[in-house]
PDB file of N, CA, C, O and CB in Angstrom:
ATOM      1  N   MET A   1     -25.280  11.435 -27.814  1.00  0.00           N
ATOM      2  CA  MET A   1     -24.976  10.576 -26.675  1.00  0.00           C
ATOM      3  C   MET A   1     -23.493  10.211 -26.658  1.00  0.00           C
ATOM      4  O   MET A   1     -22.864  10.185 -25.600  1.00  0.00           O
ATOM      5  CB  MET A   1     -25.840   9.303 -26.715  1.00  0.00           C
ATOM      6  N   THR A   2     -22.948   9.934 -27.820  1.00  0.00           N
ATOM      7  CA  THR A   2     -21.543   9.539 -27.874  1.00  0.00           C
ATOM      8  C   THR A   2     -20.640  10.680 -27.419  1.00  0.00           C
ATOM      9  O   THR A   2     -19.611  10.449 -26.785  1.00  0.00           O
ATOM     10  CB  THR A   2     -21.165   9.098 -29.292  1.00  0.00           C
ATOM     11  N   ASN A   3     -21.025  11.903 -27.743  1.00  0.00           N
ATOM     12  CA  ASN A   3     -20.237  13.057 -27.338  1.00  0.00           C
ATOM     13  C   ASN A   3     -20.219  13.189 -25.812  1.00  0.00           C
ATOM     14  O   ASN A   3     -19.191  13.547 -25.237  1.00  0.00           O
ATOM     15  CB  ASN A   3     -20.794  14.338 -27.981  1.00  0.00           C
ATOM     16  N   VAL A   4     -21.333  12.906 -25.161  1.00  0.00           N
ATOM     17  CA  VAL A   4     -21.417  12.980 -23.705  1.00  0.00           C
ATOM     18  C   VAL A   4     -20.523  11.917 -23.068  1.00  0.00           C
ATOM     19  O   VAL A   4     -19.813  12.193 -22.102  1.00  0.00           O
ATOM     20  CB  VAL A   4     -22.877  12.809 -23.235  1.00  0.00           C
ATOM     21  N   VAL A   5     -20.563  10.709 -23.611  1.00  0.00           N
ATOM     22  CA  VAL A   5     -19.739   9.624 -23.080  1.00  0.00           C
ATOM     23  C   VAL A   5     -18.266   9.928 -23.271  1.00  0.00           C
ATOM     24  O   VAL A   5     -17.461   9.686 -22.371  1.00  0.00           O
ATOM     25  CB  VAL A   5     -20.094   8.295 -23.753  1.00  0.00           C
ATOM     26  N   THR A   6     -17.903  10.459 -24.435  1.00  0.00           N
ATOM     27  CA  THR A   6     -16.508  10.789 -24.699  1.00  0.00           C
ATOM     28  C   THR A   6     -16.035  11.881 -23.745  1.00  0.00           C
ATOM     29  O   THR A   6     -14.934  11.804 -23.199  1.00  0.00           O
ATOM     30  CB  THR A   6     -16.324  11.234 -26.161  1.00  0.00           C
ATOM     31  N   HIS A   7     -16.868  12.894 -23.548  1.00  0.00           N
ATOM     32  CA  HIS A   7     -16.501  13.983 -22.645  1.00  0.00           C
ATOM     33  C   HIS A   7     -16.361  13.469 -21.212  1.00  0.00           C
ATOM     34  O   HIS A   7     -15.428  13.853 -20.507  1.00  0.00           O
ATOM     35  CB  HIS A   7     -17.549  15.113 -22.707  1.00  0.00           C
ATOM     36  N   ALA A   8     -17.282  12.601 -20.775  1.00  0.00           N
ATOM     37  CA  ALA A   8     -17.224  12.057 -19.421  1.00  0.00           C
ATOM     38  C   ALA A   8     -15.978  11.206 -19.232  1.00  0.00           C
ATOM     39  O   ALA A   8     -15.336  11.271 -18.184  1.00  0.00           O
ATOM     40  CB  ALA A   8     -18.477  11.232 -19.120  1.00  0.00           C
ATOM     41  N   ALA A   9     -15.630  10.408 -20.239  1.00  0.00           N
ATOM     42  CA  ALA A   9     -14.439   9.572 -20.148  1.00  0.00           C
ATOM     43  C   ALA A   9     -13.183  10.427 -20.083  1.00  0.00           C
ATOM     44  O   ALA A   9     -12.259  10.128 -19.326  1.00  0.00           O
ATOM     45  CB  ALA A   9     -14.364   8.615 -21.338  1.00  0.00           C
ATOM     46  N   LYS A  10     -13.152  11.498 -20.881  1.00  0.00           N
ATOM     47  CA  LYS A  10     -11.986  12.388 -20.879  1.00  0.00           C
ATOM     48  C   LYS A  10     -11.855  13.081 -19.527  1.00  0.00           C
ATOM     49  O   LYS A  10     -10.754  13.206 -18.991  1.00  0.00           O
ATOM     50  CB  LYS A  10     -12.094  13.438 -22.012  1.00  0.00           C
ATOM     51  N   ARG A  11     -12.983  13.533 -18.976  1.00  0.00           N
ATOM     52  CA  ARG A  11     -12.964  14.209 -17.685  1.00  0.00           C
ATOM     53  C   ARG A  11     -12.507  13.264 -16.576  1.00  0.00           C
ATOM     54  O   ARG A  11     -11.770  13.661 -15.673  1.00  0.00           O
ATOM     55  CB  ARG A  11     -14.349  14.773 -17.360  1.00  0.00           C
ATOM     56  N   THR A  12     -12.954  12.006 -16.656  1.00  0.00           N
ATOM     57  CA  THR A  12     -12.551  11.007 -15.668  1.00  0.00           C
ATOM     58  C   THR A  12     -11.048  10.765 -15.735  1.00  0.00           C
ATOM     59  O   THR A  12     -10.390  10.646 -14.701  1.00  0.00           O
ATOM     60  CB  THR A  12     -13.312   9.689 -15.888  1.00  0.00           C
ATOM     61  N   GLU A  13     -10.507  10.692 -16.942  1.00  0.00           N
ATOM     62  CA  GLU A  13      -9.065  10.486 -17.098  1.00  0.00           C
ATOM     63  C   GLU A  13      -8.278  11.676 -16.553  1.00  0.00           C
ATOM     64  O   GLU A  13      -7.215  11.501 -15.959  1.00  0.00           O
ATOM     65  CB  GLU A  13      -8.713  10.254 -18.576  1.00  0.00           C
ATOM     66  N   GLU A  14      -8.799  12.881 -16.756  1.00  0.00           N
ATOM     67  CA  GLU A  14      -8.120  14.067 -16.223  1.00  0.00           C
ATOM     68  C   GLU A  14      -8.121  14.051 -14.696  1.00  0.00           C
ATOM     69  O   GLU A  14      -7.115  14.377 -14.067  1.00  0.00           O
ATOM     70  CB  GLU A  14      -8.794  15.354 -16.740  1.00  0.00           C
ATOM     71  N   LYS A  15      -9.243  13.675 -14.110  1.00  0.00           N
ATOM     72  CA  LYS A  15      -9.320  13.600 -12.649  1.00  0.00           C
ATOM     73  C   LYS A  15      -8.393  12.519 -12.110  1.00  0.00           C
ATOM     74  O   LYS A  15      -7.756  12.710 -11.074  1.00  0.00           O
ATOM     75  CB  LYS A  15     -10.761  13.328 -12.199  1.00  0.00           C
ATOM     76  N   ALA A  16      -8.312  11.390 -12.801  1.00  0.00           N
ATOM     77  CA  ALA A  16      -7.430  10.305 -12.358  1.00  0.00           C
ATOM     78  C   ALA A  16      -5.974  10.743 -12.432  1.00  0.00           C
ATOM     79  O   ALA A  16      -5.187  10.436 -11.538  1.00  0.00           O
ATOM     80  CB  ALA A  16      -7.649   9.040 -13.212  1.00  0.00           C
ATOM     81  N   ALA A  17      -5.614  11.455 -13.490  1.00  0.00           N
ATOM     82  CA  ALA A  17      -4.235  11.920 -13.631  1.00  0.00           C
ATOM     83  C   ALA A  17      -3.898  12.924 -12.530  1.00  0.00           C
ATOM     84  O   ALA A  17      -2.797  12.892 -11.981  1.00  0.00           O
ATOM     85  CB  ALA A  17      -4.015  12.554 -15.023  1.00  0.00           C
ATOM     86  N   ALA A  18      -4.835  13.814 -12.204  1.00  0.00           N
ATOM     87  CA  ALA A  18      -4.598  14.789 -11.141  1.00  0.00           C
ATOM     88  C   ALA A  18      -4.470  14.088  -9.791  1.00  0.00           C
ATOM     89  O   ALA A  18      -3.619  14.457  -8.981  1.00  0.00           O
ATOM     90  CB  ALA A  18      -5.734  15.830 -11.097  1.00  0.00           C
ATOM     91  N   ALA A  19      -5.303  13.082  -9.541  1.00  0.00           N
ATOM     92  CA  ALA A  19      -5.231  12.344  -8.284  1.00  0.00           C
ATOM     93  C   ALA A  19      -3.910  11.591  -8.176  1.00  0.00           C
ATOM     94  O   ALA A  19      -3.313  11.536  -7.100  1.00  0.00           O
ATOM     95  CB  ALA A  19      -6.409  11.370  -8.165  1.00  0.00           C
ATOM     96  N   LEU A  20      -3.453  11.016  -9.272  1.00  0.00           N
ATOM     97  CA  LEU A  20      -2.183  10.296  -9.262  1.00  0.00           C
ATOM     98  C   LEU A  20      -1.033  11.246  -8.972  1.00  0.00           C
ATOM     99  O   LEU A  20      -0.107  10.896  -8.240  1.00  0.00           O
ATOM    100  CB  LEU A  20      -1.955   9.581 -10.599  1.00  0.00           C
ATOM    101  N   GLN A  21      -1.084  12.425  -9.530  1.00  0.00           N
ATOM    102  CA  GLN A  21      -0.033  13.406  -9.263  1.00  0.00           C
ATOM    103  C   GLN A  21      -0.034  13.814  -7.787  1.00  0.00           C
ATOM    104  O   GLN A  21       1.028  13.960  -7.181  1.00  0.00           O
ATOM    105  CB  GLN A  21      -0.216  14.647 -10.160  1.00  0.00           C
ATOM    106  N   ASP A  22      -1.228  13.997  -7.211  1.00  0.00           N
ATOM    107  CA  ASP A  22      -1.316  14.325  -5.785  1.00  0.00           C
ATOM    108  C   ASP A  22      -0.741  13.209  -4.929  1.00  0.00           C
ATOM    109  O   ASP A  22      -0.036  13.473  -3.955  1.00  0.00           O
ATOM    110  CB  ASP A  22      -2.769  14.594  -5.384  1.00  0.00           C
ATOM    111  N   LEU A  23      -1.035  11.961  -5.285  1.00  0.00           N
ATOM    112  CA  LEU A  23      -0.494  10.832  -4.522  1.00  0.00           C
ATOM    113  C   LEU A  23       1.020  10.757  -4.621  1.00  0.00           C
ATOM    114  O   LEU A  23       1.695  10.477  -3.631  1.00  0.00           O
ATOM    115  CB  LEU A  23      -1.104   9.526  -5.007  1.00  0.00           C
ATOM    116  N   GLU A  24       1.554  11.006  -5.803  1.00  0.00           N
ATOM    117  CA  GLU A  24       3.009  10.964  -5.963  1.00  0.00           C
ATOM    118  C   GLU A  24       3.677  12.038  -5.115  1.00  0.00           C
ATOM    119  O   GLU A  24       4.734  11.802  -4.530  1.00  0.00           O
ATOM    120  CB  GLU A  24       3.396  11.141  -7.440  1.00  0.00           C
ATOM    121  N   GLN A  25       3.063  13.214  -5.047  1.00  0.00           N
ATOM    122  CA  GLN A  25       3.626  14.280  -4.222  1.00  0.00           C
ATOM    123  C   GLN A  25       3.534  13.926  -2.738  1.00  0.00           C
ATOM    124  O   GLN A  25       4.452  14.216  -1.970  1.00  0.00           O
ATOM    125  CB  GLN A  25       2.903  15.608  -4.496  1.00  0.00           C
ATOM    126  N   ALA A  26       2.443  13.310  -2.341  1.00  0.00           N
ATOM    127  CA  ALA A  26       2.289  12.917  -0.935  1.00  0.00           C
ATOM    128  C   ALA A  26       3.316  11.859  -0.556  1.00  0.00           C
ATOM    129  O   ALA A  26       3.889  11.922   0.532  1.00  0.00           O
ATOM    130  CB  ALA A  26       0.866  12.391  -0.671  1.00  0.00           C
ATOM    131  N   TRP A  27       3.558  10.896  -1.425  1.00  0.00           N
ATOM    132  CA  TRP A  27       4.529   9.842  -1.116  1.00  0.00           C
ATOM    133  C   TRP A  27       5.940  10.392  -1.024  1.00  0.00           C
ATOM    134  O   TRP A  27       6.790   9.802  -0.358  1.00  0.00           O
ATOM    135  CB  TRP A  27       4.472   8.744  -2.168  1.00  0.00           C
ATOM    136  N   ALA A  28       6.203  11.516  -1.684  1.00  0.00           N
ATOM    137  CA  ALA A  28       7.545  12.107  -1.621  1.00  0.00           C
ATOM    138  C   ALA A  28       7.872  12.559  -0.202  1.00  0.00           C
ATOM    139  O   ALA A  28       9.044  12.603   0.175  1.00  0.00           O
ATOM    140  CB  ALA A  28       7.658  13.297  -2.593  1.00  0.00           C
ATOM    141  N   TYR A  29       6.855  12.895   0.592  1.00  0.00           N
ATOM    142  CA  TYR A  29       7.072  13.357   1.960  1.00  0.00           C
ATOM    143  C   TYR A  29       6.901  12.255   2.998  1.00  0.00           C
ATOM    144  O   TYR A  29       7.129  12.487   4.185  1.00  0.00           O
ATOM    145  CB  TYR A  29       6.128  14.483   2.270  1.00  0.00           C
ATOM    146  N   TYR A  30       6.511  11.077   2.576  1.00  0.00           N
ATOM    147  CA  TYR A  30       6.252   9.976   3.515  1.00  0.00           C
ATOM    148  C   TYR A  30       7.564   9.332   3.937  1.00  0.00           C
ATOM    149  O   TYR A  30       8.360   8.911   3.097  1.00  0.00           O
ATOM    150  CB  TYR A  30       5.314   8.917   2.880  1.00  0.00           C
ATOM    151  N   MET A  31       7.778   9.262   5.224  1.00  0.00           N
ATOM    152  CA  MET A  31       8.956   8.588   5.763  1.00  0.00           C
ATOM    153  C   MET A  31       8.471   7.392   6.576  1.00  0.00           C
ATOM    154  O   MET A  31       7.954   7.573   7.678  1.00  0.00           O
ATOM    155  CB  MET A  31       9.830   9.563   6.640  1.00  0.00           C
ATOM    156  N   PRO A  32       8.626   6.183   6.061  1.00  0.00           N
ATOM    157  CA  PRO A  32       8.140   5.016   6.796  1.00  0.00           C
ATOM    158  C   PRO A  32       8.923   4.819   8.095  1.00  0.00           C
ATOM    159  O   PRO A  32      10.136   5.024   8.151  1.00  0.00           O
ATOM    160  CB  PRO A  32       8.239   3.757   5.923  1.00  0.00           C
ATOM    161  N   THR A  33       8.208   4.422   9.115  1.00  0.00           N
ATOM    162  CA  THR A  33       8.853   4.129  10.390  1.00  0.00           C
ATOM    163  C   THR A  33       8.805   2.619  10.603  1.00  0.00           C
ATOM    164  O   THR A  33       7.770   1.997  10.365  1.00  0.00           O
ATOM    165  CB  THR A  33       8.160   4.895  11.575  1.00  0.00           C
ATOM    166  N   PRO A  34       9.891   2.035  11.039  1.00  0.00           N
ATOM    167  CA  PRO A  34       9.888   0.591  11.240  1.00  0.00           C
ATOM    168  C   PRO A  34       8.945   0.191  12.375  1.00  0.00           C
ATOM    169  O   PRO A  34       8.772   0.915  13.356  1.00  0.00           O
ATOM    170  CB  PRO A  34      11.306   0.095  11.533  1.00  0.00           C
ATOM    171  N   LEU A  35       8.358  -0.959  12.210  1.00  0.00           N
ATOM    172  CA  LEU A  35       7.480  -1.485  13.248  1.00  0.00           C
ATOM    173  C   LEU A  35       8.329  -1.999  14.407  1.00  0.00           C
ATOM    174  O   LEU A  35       9.424  -2.514  14.180  1.00  0.00           O
ATOM    175  CB  LEU A  35       6.565  -2.612  12.688  1.00  0.00           C
ATOM    176  N   PRO A  36       7.853  -1.874  15.632  1.00  0.00           N
ATOM    177  CA  PRO A  36       8.621  -2.386  16.761  1.00  0.00           C
ATOM    178  C   PRO A  36       8.708  -3.911  16.692  1.00  0.00           C
ATOM    179  O   PRO A  36       7.730  -4.589  16.378  1.00  0.00           O
ATOM    180  CB  PRO A  36       7.987  -1.941  18.097  1.00  0.00           C
ATOM    181  N   GLN A  37       9.876  -4.424  16.986  1.00  0.00           N
ATOM    182  CA  GLN A  37      10.081  -5.862  16.949  1.00  0.00           C
ATOM    183  C   GLN A  37       9.621  -6.468  18.275  1.00  0.00           C
ATOM    184  O   GLN A  37       9.967  -5.962  19.343  1.00  0.00           O
ATOM    185  CB  GLN A  37      11.569  -6.203  16.670  1.00  0.00           C
ATOM    186  N   PRO A  38       8.847  -7.541  18.209  1.00  0.00           N
ATOM    187  CA  PRO A  38       8.392  -8.166  19.451  1.00  0.00           C
ATOM    188  C   PRO A  38       9.558  -8.840  20.183  1.00  0.00           C
ATOM    189  O   PRO A  38      10.549  -9.245  19.575  1.00  0.00           O
ATOM    190  CB  PRO A  38       7.282  -9.195  19.158  1.00  0.00           C
ATOM    191  N   VAL A  39       9.410  -8.942  21.472  1.00  0.00           N
ATOM    192  CA  VAL A  39      10.428  -9.616  22.279  1.00  0.00           C
ATOM    193  C   VAL A  39      10.393 -11.092  21.917  1.00  0.00           C
ATOM    194  O   VAL A  39       9.326 -11.704  21.863  1.00  0.00           O
ATOM    195  CB  VAL A  39      10.190  -9.399  23.821  1.00  0.00           C
ATOM    196  N   LYS A  40      11.565 -11.654  21.672  1.00  0.00           N
ATOM    197  CA  LYS A  40      11.616 -13.059  21.276  1.00  0.00           C
ATOM    198  C   LYS A  40      11.207 -13.924  22.467  1.00  0.00           C
ATOM    199  O   LYS A  40      11.817 -13.874  23.535  1.00  0.00           O
ATOM    200  CB  LYS A  40      13.040 -13.448  20.769  1.00  0.00           C
ATOM    201  N   GLU A  41      10.183 -14.699  22.257  1.00  0.00           N
ATOM    202  CA  GLU A  41       9.681 -15.555  23.329  1.00  0.00           C
ATOM    203  C   GLU A  41      10.294 -16.947  23.226  1.00  0.00           C
ATOM    204  O   GLU A  41      10.605 -17.426  22.136  1.00  0.00           O
ATOM    205  CB  GLU A  41       8.143 -15.642  23.279  1.00  0.00           C
ATOM    206  N   GLN A  42      10.458 -17.567  24.344  1.00  0.00           N
ATOM    207  CA  GLN A  42      10.969 -18.928  24.358  1.00  0.00           C
ATOM    208  C   GLN A  42       9.820 -19.886  24.058  1.00  0.00           C
ATOM    209  O   GLN A  42       8.781 -19.811  24.714  1.00  0.00           O
ATOM    210  CB  GLN A  42      11.636 -19.263  25.725  1.00  0.00           C
ATOM    211  N   PRO A  43       9.976 -20.777  23.092  1.00  0.00           N
ATOM    212  CA  PRO A  43       8.893 -21.716  22.802  1.00  0.00           C
ATOM    213  C   PRO A  43       8.727 -22.717  23.942  1.00  0.00           C
ATOM    214  O   PRO A  43       9.675 -23.008  24.671  1.00  0.00           O
ATOM    215  CB  PRO A  43       9.161 -22.456  21.478  1.00  0.00           C
ATOM    216  N   THR A  44       7.536 -23.227  24.081  1.00  0.00           N
ATOM    217  CA  THR A  44       7.287 -24.230  25.123  1.00  0.00           C
ATOM    218  C   THR A  44       7.950 -25.543  24.725  1.00  0.00           C
ATOM    219  O   THR A  44       8.243 -25.765  23.550  1.00  0.00           O
ATOM    220  CB  THR A  44       5.758 -24.434  25.351  1.00  0.00           C
ATOM    221  N   LEU A  45       8.186 -26.410  25.705  1.00  0.00           N
ATOM    222  CA  LEU A  45       8.838 -27.687  25.420  1.00  0.00           C
ATOM    223  C   LEU A  45       7.978 -28.525  24.476  1.00  0.00           C
ATOM    224  O   LEU A  45       6.757 -28.584  24.622  1.00  0.00           O
ATOM    225  CB  LEU A  45       9.111 -28.460  26.729  1.00  0.00           C
ATOM    226  N   GLY A  46       8.615 -29.161  23.525  1.00  0.00           N
ATOM    227  CA  GLY A  46       7.907 -30.016  22.574  1.00  0.00           C
ATOM    228  C   GLY A  46       7.321 -29.247  21.413  1.00  0.00           C
ATOM    229  O   GLY A  46       6.702 -29.838  20.528  1.00  0.00           O
ATOM    230  N   TYR A  47       7.502 -27.970  21.402  1.00  0.00           N
ATOM    231  CA  TYR A  47       6.975 -27.153  20.315  1.00  0.00           C
ATOM    232  C   TYR A  47       8.139 -26.515  19.575  1.00  0.00           C
ATOM    233  O   TYR A  47       8.996 -25.878  20.188  1.00  0.00           O
ATOM    234  CB  TYR A  47       5.993 -26.069  20.848  1.00  0.00           C
ATOM    235  N   ALA A  48       8.170 -26.683  18.261  1.00  0.00           N
ATOM    236  CA  ALA A  48       9.190 -26.058  17.458  1.00  0.00           C
ATOM    237  C   ALA A  48       8.517 -25.123  16.464  1.00  0.00           C
ATOM    238  O   ALA A  48       7.671 -25.559  15.684  1.00  0.00           O
ATOM    239  CB  ALA A  48      10.056 -27.115  16.738  1.00  0.00           C
ATOM    240  N   PRO A  49       8.876 -23.861  16.481  1.00  0.00           N
ATOM    241  CA  PRO A  49       8.291 -22.944  15.497  1.00  0.00           C
ATOM    242  C   PRO A  49       8.618 -23.407  14.082  1.00  0.00           C
ATOM    243  O   PRO A  49       9.630 -24.073  13.860  1.00  0.00           O
ATOM    244  CB  PRO A  49       8.804 -21.502  15.721  1.00  0.00           C
ATOM    245  N   TYR A  50       7.770 -23.058  13.134  1.00  0.00           N
ATOM    246  CA  TYR A  50       7.939 -23.529  11.754  1.00  0.00           C
ATOM    247  C   TYR A  50       9.261 -23.109  11.151  1.00  0.00           C
ATOM    248  O   TYR A  50       9.807 -23.822  10.309  1.00  0.00           O
ATOM    249  CB  TYR A  50       6.817 -23.020  10.892  1.00  0.00           C
ATOM    250  N   TYR A  51       9.800 -21.942  11.568  1.00  0.00           N
ATOM    251  CA  TYR A  51      11.068 -21.484  10.976  1.00  0.00           C
ATOM    252  C   TYR A  51      12.268 -22.203  11.592  1.00  0.00           C
ATOM    253  O   TYR A  51      13.369 -22.116  11.050  1.00  0.00           O
ATOM    254  CB  TYR A  51      11.222 -19.967  11.158  1.00  0.00           C
ATOM    255  N   GLU A  52      12.086 -22.904  12.700  1.00  0.00           N
ATOM    256  CA  GLU A  52      13.174 -23.677  13.281  1.00  0.00           C
ATOM    257  C   GLU A  52      13.001 -25.176  13.017  1.00  0.00           C
ATOM    258  O   GLU A  52      13.914 -25.953  13.298  1.00  0.00           O
ATOM    259  CB  GLU A  52      13.259 -23.416  14.783  1.00  0.00           C
ATOM    260  N   ALA A  53      11.876 -25.587  12.494  1.00  0.00           N
ATOM    261  CA  ALA A  53      11.594 -26.996  12.308  1.00  0.00           C
ATOM    262  C   ALA A  53      12.434 -27.621  11.190  1.00  0.00           C
ATOM    263  O   ALA A  53      12.769 -28.804  11.247  1.00  0.00           O
ATOM    264  CB  ALA A  53      10.129 -27.183  12.015  1.00  0.00           C
ATOM    265  N   ALA A  54      12.764 -26.835  10.195  1.00  0.00           N
ATOM    266  CA  ALA A  54      13.527 -27.375   9.063  1.00  0.00           C
ATOM    267  C   ALA A  54      14.940 -27.545   9.499  1.00  0.00           C
ATOM    268  O   ALA A  54      15.780 -27.987   8.714  1.00  0.00           O
ATOM    269  CB  ALA A  54      13.446 -26.463   7.816  1.00  0.00           C
TER     270      ALA A  54
END
């Protein structure tokens, strides 16, 4: 039984290492695109956004 568990654990580690290598290669080709910035809206009277309140 211990031999089966050891073999399964080793196989799982090999699969994880292969998956990690695939992910690293995929990220090498990924070029992030910036998100579009929303149009700045005018706040209503009496309302101050939290970043302007301080």
